[in-house]
MIFIKOL-920348 format. One record per residue (C-alpha): z, x, y; residue in one letter. Coordinates in pm, 1 decimal, padded with zeros to 6 digits. Layout:
N
Z; X; Y; a
...
This chain:
267
00887.0; 00821.6; 00111.2; m
00694.4; 01075.2; -00101.7; p
00811.1; 01151.4; -00451.2; v
00743.3; 01490.8; -00602.0; g
00899.3; 01824.9; -00679.3; r
01014.9; 01862.6; -00317.3; t
01174.4; 01519.5; -00290.7; f
01552.4; 01517.6; -00257.5; s
01750.5; 01202.6; -00327.9; v
02046.6; 01366.3; -00156.7; e
01844.3; 01421.5; 00161.0; a
01724.4; 01062.1; 00150.5; a
02080.1; 00936.4; 00121.2; i
02192.1; 01164.0; 00405.0; a
01921.1; 01014.6; 00629.2; a
02099.2; 00678.5; 00588.4; d
01788.4; 00455.8; 00575.8; p
01815.3; 00079.0; 00589.3; d
01589.2; 00050.6; 00284.7; v
01391.1; 00267.6; 00045.1; a
01036.8; 00132.8; 00014.8; l
00864.3; 00268.5; -00294.5; l
00529.6; 00228.8; -00461.3; a
00552.1; 00131.6; -00826.1; g
00463.9; 00480.4; -00945.9; w
00726.8; 00630.7; -00713.9; q
00991.0; 00398.8; -00855.9; f
00899.5; 00514.0; -01206.6; d
00896.0; 00882.5; -01106.1; a
01238.3; 00870.1; -00941.4; l
01411.6; 00764.1; -01260.6; g
01787.8; 00787.7; -01216.1; e
01731.8; 00862.7; -00847.8; g
01685.9; 00488.6; -00794.6; v
02037.0; 00422.1; -00918.8; a
02169.1; 00697.1; -00690.3; q
02006.7; 00534.5; -00387.9; l
02142.5; 00194.5; -00479.2; e
02490.2; 00335.8; -00546.1; a
02480.8; 00476.1; -00193.0; a
02418.7; 00127.0; -00059.3; g
02048.9; 00176.1; 00007.0; i
01840.2; -00118.6; -00116.6; p
01530.6; -00016.8; -00311.5; v
01220.5; -00230.9; -00267.3; v
00902.9; -00178.3; -00469.9; v
00548.6; -00268.5; -00365.8; v
00239.3; -00211.7; -00575.3; d
-00111.8; -00200.2; -00432.3; y
-00207.0; 00035.2; -00716.2; n
-00198.4; -00254.4; -00961.8; a
-00522.6; -00378.1; -00801.2; q
-00449.5; -00742.8; -00859.5; t
-00472.7; -01014.9; -00598.9; l
-00121.1; -01129.6; -00682.9; e
00033.6; -00782.3; -00635.9; a
-00152.4; -00719.9; -00309.8; h
-00035.6; -01051.0; -00165.8; l
00324.2; -01014.3; -00284.1; a
00347.6; -00654.5; -00157.9; s
00215.1; -00752.1; 00183.9; t
00460.0; -01038.9; 00216.9; r
00750.7; -00818.7; 00107.3; v
00666.4; -00560.6; 00373.0; i
00638.3; -00837.1; 00630.3; g
00983.9; -00964.4; 00540.5; t
01135.9; -00616.4; 00560.5; l
00977.6; -00552.8; 00900.0; m
01060.3; -00892.9; 01043.2; g
00688.5; -00963.5; 01075.0; a
00641.9; -01249.2; 00832.6; q
00376.3; -01424.6; 01039.7; d
00166.2; -01109.4; 01064.6; r
00202.8; -01042.4; 00693.7; a
00107.3; -01399.6; 00607.9; e
-00205.6; -01372.8; 00822.2; a
-00302.7; -01046.3; 00652.4; l
-00236.1; -01195.0; 00309.7; a
-00452.3; -01496.1; 00394.4; a
-00732.8; -01270.6; 00518.1; l
-00721.0; -01060.2; 00201.3; y
-00703.6; -01359.4; -00031.1; e
-00998.7; -01521.4; 00143.3; g
-01215.2; -01210.1; 00120.7; k
-01136.0; -01142.7; -00244.9; i
-01181.5; -01507.2; -00343.7; t
-01515.1; -01513.7; -00163.1; d
-01619.5; -01187.7; -00330.3; t
-01538.3; -01320.2; -00677.0; m
-01726.4; -01644.7; -00608.4; a
-02036.5; -01454.4; -00497.1; r
-02028.3; -01232.9; -00806.0; v
-01990.5; -01535.1; -01033.6; a
-02278.2; -01712.9; -00861.4; a
-02505.8; -01409.3; -00883.1; a
-02536.5; -01445.2; -01259.2; g
-02742.7; -01130.4; -01296.2; d
-02725.0; -00863.7; -01565.8; t
-02449.9; -00607.6; -01495.1; p
-02593.6; -00281.0; -01364.9; r
-02461.8; 00053.4; -01485.3; k
-02240.8; 00232.5; -01232.6; v
-02123.4; 00593.2; -01231.3; y
-01859.2; 00704.1; -00982.1; v
-01758.0; 01066.0; -00931.6; e
-01491.2; 01224.2; -00715.6; l
-01716.0; 01438.4; -00497.4; a
-01464.5; 01700.6; -00388.5; k
-01585.2; 02018.9; -00555.0; k
-01959.7; 01988.3; -00508.5; g
-02236.7; 01954.8; -00765.7; p
-02156.9; 02279.5; -00948.7; a
-01842.6; 02127.1; -01099.9; e
-01810.7; 01779.4; -01250.5; v
-01547.2; 01573.2; -01071.5; g
-01326.4; 01301.2; -01211.2; n
-01447.8; 00954.1; -01285.4; t
-01237.2; 00649.1; -01364.5; y
-01214.1; 00449.8; -01686.5; g
-00928.2; 00226.6; -01571.8; n
-00784.7; 00163.7; -01229.0; g
-00891.3; 00307.5; -00894.9; m
-01271.5; 00273.6; -00864.2; w
-01291.9; 00134.2; -01217.8; a
-01096.2; -00165.8; -01094.4; g
-01336.6; -00217.2; -00805.7; v
-01640.4; -00191.9; -01034.4; i
-01487.5; -00449.3; -01269.7; d
-01410.4; -00685.1; -00982.5; l
-01770.0; -00697.4; -00862.1; v
-01933.2; -00723.3; -01202.6; g
-02063.1; -00371.1; -01254.5; g
-02089.7; -00193.6; -01588.3; a
-01875.1; 00117.7; -01554.6; n
-02021.0; 00389.7; -01776.6; i
-01677.1; 00556.7; -01800.3; a
-01514.9; 00251.5; -01955.8; k
-01406.9; 00333.3; -02308.5; g
-01477.9; 00703.5; -02251.8; q
-01202.3; 00794.6; -02003.3; i
-00854.3; 00644.7; -02038.6; e
-00764.9; 00664.0; -01669.9; n
-00939.8; 00948.9; -01489.9; w
-01120.0; 01267.1; -01588.2; g
-01471.3; 01414.8; -01601.7; p
-01752.3; 01282.9; -01815.9; l
-01984.7; 01521.1; -01998.1; a
-02304.8; 01571.2; -01796.2; p
-02510.5; 01488.6; -02104.9; e
-02335.1; 01155.8; -02141.1; y
-02404.4; 01063.1; -01779.0; v
-02773.7; 01142.3; -01824.0; l
-02790.8; 00945.7; -02148.9; a
-02631.0; 00641.0; -01985.1; q
-02898.6; 00629.4; -01712.3; q
-02674.1; 00486.2; -01437.8; p
-02844.2; 00250.1; -01194.0; e
-02590.7; 00305.1; -00916.2; v
-02405.0; 00627.0; -00832.9; i
-02097.9; 00634.0; -00610.2; l
-01980.2; 00967.7; -00472.3; l
-01619.2; 00920.6; -00364.9; a
-01539.2; 01140.8; -00068.1; g
-01262.3; 01196.5; 00182.3; s
-01150.2; 01418.9; 00471.5; e
-01127.3; 01731.7; 00257.6; w
-01155.5; 01997.8; 00525.2; l
-01045.3; 02270.8; 00282.0; s
-01319.3; 02180.8; 00030.0; a
-01647.6; 02315.4; 00173.4; p
-01872.3; 02155.5; -00090.1; e
-01712.6; 01811.5; -00070.2; a
-01885.3; 01495.1; 00038.8; v
-01679.2; 01438.0; 00351.2; r
-01641.0; 01079.0; 00454.4; v
-01359.8; 00909.7; 00638.6; g
-01216.7; 00971.5; 00983.3; f
-01418.5; 01214.6; 01190.7; g
-01690.7; 01244.4; 00927.4; a
-02044.5; 01326.9; 01034.1; d
-02328.5; 01120.6; 00886.9; a
-02581.2; 01407.1; 00874.6; a
-02334.3; 01641.9; 00706.8; a
-02245.3; 01375.7; 00450.6; a
-02613.9; 01320.8; 00374.5; q
-02661.9; 01692.9; 00310.7; e
-02368.9; 01713.3; 00068.9; k
-02476.4; 01396.3; -00111.4; m
-02830.6; 01527.1; -00153.4; a
-02696.2; 01843.1; -00316.0; a
-02582.8; 01637.3; -00616.7; y
-02943.6; 01544.8; -00687.5; l
-03016.9; 01909.5; -00769.5; t
-02814.1; 01880.2; -01090.0; r
-03025.5; 01904.8; -01406.6; p
-03176.8; 01566.4; -01487.6; g
-03037.6; 01380.9; -01188.2; w
-03368.5; 01351.2; -01003.9; a
-03494.6; 01120.2; -01278.6; d
-03190.1; 00893.7; -01302.4; l
-03258.8; 00527.5; -01218.0; p
-02995.6; 00538.3; -00941.4; a
-03182.4; 00822.8; -00776.4; v
-03536.5; 00696.4; -00819.6; t
-03437.1; 00352.6; -00684.9; s
-03236.1; 00492.6; -00393.4; g
-02895.3; 00370.1; -00507.4; e
-02677.8; 00677.3; -00444.3; v
-02387.6; 00602.1; -00212.0; h
-02088.9; 00776.1; -00059.0; a
-01771.4; 00571.4; -00046.4; i
-01433.9; 00649.9; 00107.2; y
-01189.3; 00755.0; -00163.4; h
-00895.3; 00632.8; 00041.9; g
-01047.7; 00286.4; 00049.7; g
-00937.8; 00179.7; -00297.8; a
-00594.9; 00029.5; -00359.0; r
-00518.4; -00069.0; -00001.0; s
-00512.5; -00388.4; 00202.0; l
-00862.6; -00313.6; 00331.8; s
-01006.8; -00240.4; -00011.9; d
-01189.0; -00574.2; -00002.5; f
-01442.2; -00405.6; 00228.1; v
-01534.5; -00144.4; -00031.1; f
-01547.9; -00403.3; -00307.0; a
-01787.7; -00608.4; -00094.2; r
-01997.7; -00301.3; -00018.7; y
-02042.9; -00236.0; -00390.5; l
-02090.8; -00607.2; -00450.1; g
-02378.4; -00603.1; -00203.6; k
-02531.0; -00301.7; -00379.7; v
-02510.3; -00470.9; -00718.7; l
-02593.0; -00826.2; -00608.3; h
-02796.3; -00799.2; -00285.8; p
-02902.3; -01163.6; -00277.8; a
-02551.4; -01298.1; -00332.4; a
-02411.2; -01077.0; -00055.8; f
-02711.0; -01096.5; 00177.8; a
-02507.2; -01226.6; 00471.7; d
-02213.9; -00986.7; 00419.2; v
-02184.7; -00681.8; 00649.0; d
-01907.5; -00462.7; 00502.8; p
-01919.2; -00211.2; 00787.8; q
-01873.0; -00491.0; 01041.8; a
-01586.6; -00633.2; 00836.2; e
-01413.1; -00295.0; 00829.9; l
-01459.9; -00254.5; 01205.4; a
-01317.4; -00603.1; 01263.2; a
-01018.8; -00525.2; 01040.5; y
-00935.0; -00211.6; 01237.7; y
-00984.1; -00383.5; 01572.1; a
-00755.7; -00672.2; 01476.5; e
-00484.4; -00506.0; 01271.2; w
-00463.7; -00131.0; 01333.0; l
-00367.4; 00077.6; 01638.9; p
-00641.8; 00336.6; 01589.0; i
-01019.9; 00306.2; 01624.0; p
-01253.8; 00313.7; 01326.8; l
-01405.2; 00654.2; 01397.6; d
-01604.4; 00806.9; 01113.4; g
-01819.0; 00731.4; 00810.5; i
-01665.5; 00521.4; 00533.0; f
-01967.2; 00403.5; 00334.5; v
-02313.5; 00553.0; 00340.5; q
-02633.3; 00528.2; 00141.3; k
-02826.0; 00845.5; 00067.8; l
-03152.1; 00834.6; 00258.5; q
């Protein structure tokens, strides 16, 4: 149930749902609308994958399973997720290497315009989980652009270009369903034409990556955490194949094939 300027509590009540399932931010945005739903006899249930904690992911999954009468399926998914995250954290702890500087940018508008980065939450949460040093931390409260001069001065060792299926954004790094690897490579390479980027450690060492923006804050986000973990700690994650793990997740749990590009290193 989306929440925004076009959302109507009255229309939701008229639809007579058995339950209103809201994300945490939707619950907050609805305000008094929550009380209206409940007064109409519609239970309101909140899940929160945006919190990016193991506990919230597991609890949210189990709640959805209970609502859908699929507790066994939900428990299996929760166990899978907990195992992958626990394993990821153990590998990071065992790596014991110096944190490498990471810069992530929302690559929607192309290199001519600086996209958002993340100081807290979203990709910042993933970077923290796998032991990276996020150059936006302490500079950006939640999300927003960093000054180009600051990025150059920080000398990031890994660059993540977060892309998606933005068909209406011609300069975007398009990854996700239906994405083409060659086209993604071309759009990624365009970012290296920015002043000073050719000499950044991430560029000279070949550590520029595209990553699916829809991959954070979901039940499959462990794949993207493990991909970045492998970039930052290659020895500790030597036997981990994130692409194979994502393919296995789709094959086992989803009714659609994994068709597209979801992570990719700039060649």
